[in-house]
C-alpha positions in Angstrom: -27.0 13.3 27.3 -25.4 15.6 29.8 -25.0 19.3 29.5 -22.6 21.8 31.0 -22.4 25.6 31.3 -20.0 27.3 28.9 -18.5 30.8 29.1 -21.0 33.3 27.8 -24.8 33.0 27.3 -24.8 29.8 25.3 -24.7 26.1 26.3 -22.6 23.2 25.1 -23.9 19.6 25.1 -21.7 16.6 25.6 -22.8 13.4 23.9 -22.9 10.7 26.5 -24.3 7.8 24.6 -25.5 6.9 21.1 -28.6 4.7 20.7 -29.1 2.8 17.5 -26.9 2.3 14.4 -26.9 2.9 10.7 -25.1 -0.3 9.6 -26.3 -1.5 6.2 -23.3 -3.5 5.1 -20.4 -5.6 6.6 -18.0 -2.7 5.8 -19.7 -0.7 8.6 -19.1 -3.3 11.3 -15.8 -4.7 12.7 -14.5 -6.5 15.8 -11.0 -6.8 17.3 -9.2 -8.0 20.4 -7.5 -5.4 22.6 -4.7 -5.5 25.1 -6.3 -3.4 27.8 -9.9 -3.5 29.2 -12.3 -6.1 27.7 -11.0 -8.9 25.6 -12.9 -7.7 22.5 -14.6 -4.6 21.2 -16.9 -3.9 18.3 -17.0 -0.9 16.1 -20.1 0.2 14.1 -21.5 3.1 12.1 -24.1 5.3 13.8 -24.9 8.2 11.5 -22.0 10.7 11.6 -20.2 8.7 14.4 -18.2 5.6 14.6 -19.0 3.9 17.9 -16.7 1.5 19.7 -18.5 -0.7 22.3 -17.7 -3.5 24.7 -20.3 -6.1 23.5 -20.3 -7.9 26.9 -20.9 -5.0 29.2 -22.6 -2.9 26.4 -20.5 0.0 27.5 -19.6 2.5 24.8 -15.8 3.0 24.8 -15.5 5.7 22.1 -17.7 7.9 19.8 -15.7 9.3 16.9 -17.3 11.9 14.7 -16.9 12.3 11.0 -16.4 15.8 9.5 -19.5 18.1 9.4 -21.7 17.2 6.5 -20.5 13.6 6.3 -21.6 10.3 7.7 -19.6 7.1 8.4 -19.6 4.8 5.4 -17.1 2.1 6.6 -14.6 1.3 9.3 -11.8 -1.1 10.0 -9.7 -2.0 13.0 -5.9 -2.4 12.5 -4.2 -5.7 13.1 -2.0 -4.5 16.0 -4.4 -5.4 18.8 -7.0 -3.0 17.3 -4.9 0.0 18.3 -6.1 2.1 15.3 -9.5 2.5 13.7 -9.8 3.7 10.1 -13.1 5.4 9.4 -14.3 6.3 5.9 -16.9 8.9 5.0 -19.8 9.4 2.7 -20.6 12.9 1.3 -19.0 15.6 -0.8 -15.2 15.0 -1.0 -15.2 12.1 1.4 -12.1 11.6 3.6 -10.5 8.8 5.7 -9.5 9.4 9.3 -7.3 7.0 11.2 -8.0 7.2 14.9 -6.3 6.0 18.0 -9.7 5.2 19.3 -9.0 4.6 23.0 -7.8 8.2 23.4 -10.2 9.6 20.7 -7.1 11.0 19.0 -7.0 11.6 15.2 -3.7 10.3 14.0 -4.0 10.9 10.2 -6.6 12.5 8.0 -6.5 11.4 4.3 -8.1 13.2 1.4 -9.4 10.1 -0.2 -10.1 11.5 -3.7 -13.0 9.0 -3.9 -16.4 10.2 -5.2 -19.6 10.0 -3.2 -18.2 7.6 -0.5 -15.5 5.4 0.7 -17.1 2.0 0.2 -14.6 -0.2 2.2 -11.4 0.0 4.1 -8.9 -2.9 4.7 -5.6 -3.0 6.7 -2.6 -4.9 5.7 -1.6 -7.3 8.6 1.8 -5.5 8.9 -0.1 -2.2 9.1 2.2 -0.7 6.3 -0.7 -0.3 3.9 -4.3 0.7 4.1 -6.6 -0.1 1.2 -9.6 2.0 0.3 -12.3 1.0 -2.2 -14.6 3.7 -3.7 -18.2 3.3 -4.4 -18.6 0.5 -7.1 -20.7 2.6 -9.5 -20.1 6.3 -8.6 -16.3 6.0 -8.1 -14.8 2.7 -9.3 -11.3 3.0 -7.9 -9.1 1.1 -5.5 -6.3 3.0 -3.6 -3.4 1.6 -1.7 -2.1 4.0 0.9 1.1 4.4 2.8 -1.1 5.9 5.4 1.7 7.2 7.7 2.9 9.3 4.8 -0.6 10.3 3.7 0.3 9.2 0.1 -0.9 6.5 -2.3 1.4 3.9 -3.9 -1.3 2.6 -6.3 -4.6 3.8 -7.7 -6.4 1.3 -10.0 -9.7 1.4 -11.9 -12.2 -1.2 -10.7 -15.0 -0.3 -13.0 -14.5 -3.1 -15.6 -15.1 -5.6 -14.1 -16.7 -4.0 -11.1 -15.1 -4.7 -7.8 -17.3 -5.1 -4.7 -14.9 -6.1 -2.0 -11.2 -6.4 -1.0 -9.4 -8.4 1.6 -5.8 -9.4 2.6 -4.6 -13.0 2.7 -1.5 -15.0 3.1 -0.4 -13.0 6.1 -0.3 -9.9 4.1 1.7 -11.3 1.1 -1.2 -10.5 -1.2 -4.7 -9.0 -1.3 -7.7 -10.1 -3.3 -10.3 -8.0 -5.1 -13.6 -9.7 -6.0 -16.6 -8.5 -8.0 -18.5 -9.0 -11.2 -17.2 -12.3 -12.7 -13.7 -11.8 -11.3 -11.4 -12.7 -8.4 -7.9 -11.2 -8.7 -4.8 -11.5 -6.6 -2.4 -8.6 -6.1 1.1 -9.5 -4.5 2.1 -6.9 -2.0 5.8 -7.3 -3.0 5.0 -5.3 -6.1 3.6 -2.6 -3.8 6.9 -2.5 -1.9 8.7 -1.8 -5.2 6.3 1.0 -5.9 6.8 2.4 -2.4 10.6 2.3 -3.0 10.1 4.0 -6.4 11.5 1.0 -8.3 10.7 0.7 -12.1 7.0 1.1 -12.7 6.9 -1.2 -15.7 6.9 -4.4 -13.6 3.5 -3.4 -12.1 2.0 -2.6 -15.5 3.0 -6.1 -16.6 1.8 -7.8 -13.4 -1.6 -5.9 -13.4 -2.1 -6.0 -17.2 -5.8 -6.8 -16.6 -6.2 -3.5 -14.7 -6.0 0.1 -15.6 -3.4 1.8 -13.4 -4.3 5.5 -13.5 -2.0 6.9 -10.8 0.5 6.1 -8.1 
């Protein structure tokens, strides 16, 4: 680390490099190709920071800090050449922060409403939606965000059966939830209807195996 003198009697310390990581699941590790600099970068959790590193030169490109009292529980690069990095937190009232990581600029901060931690984040290939999955046992909810508006279009219970993971497929035409004895497909065209505030009944019919608790 390097230090610098600040105005007054105190000192400030600039974090120059993070050594080690706290990755315990695939949700805390992601890779993407980028338009500038190295061909690929890797993001991973390191305590209260999300670190972006060039795996070939091992140079750290960004260190993005979670809010005080929180640690990084998951992260996900966006599909648009990895321009954005969504970072989920663990701790009291965990949030989600979308970073433009190359400039270390916070673009959007979402009050996730999840309990204990944000378990997984997943981008739609079109970048219109961002999915967040709460802790399987302590939260048990899936949320679909119109992240640029800081609002949700769908909140669904994932406790029965328990959902452990989520992923987009079909070029973003659907996403899949998988967990205890279940794999379920969710067409994104129905999310578009919700986003446009079209009749809610069609979604209740489509997702009749799920409990939709909010929108």
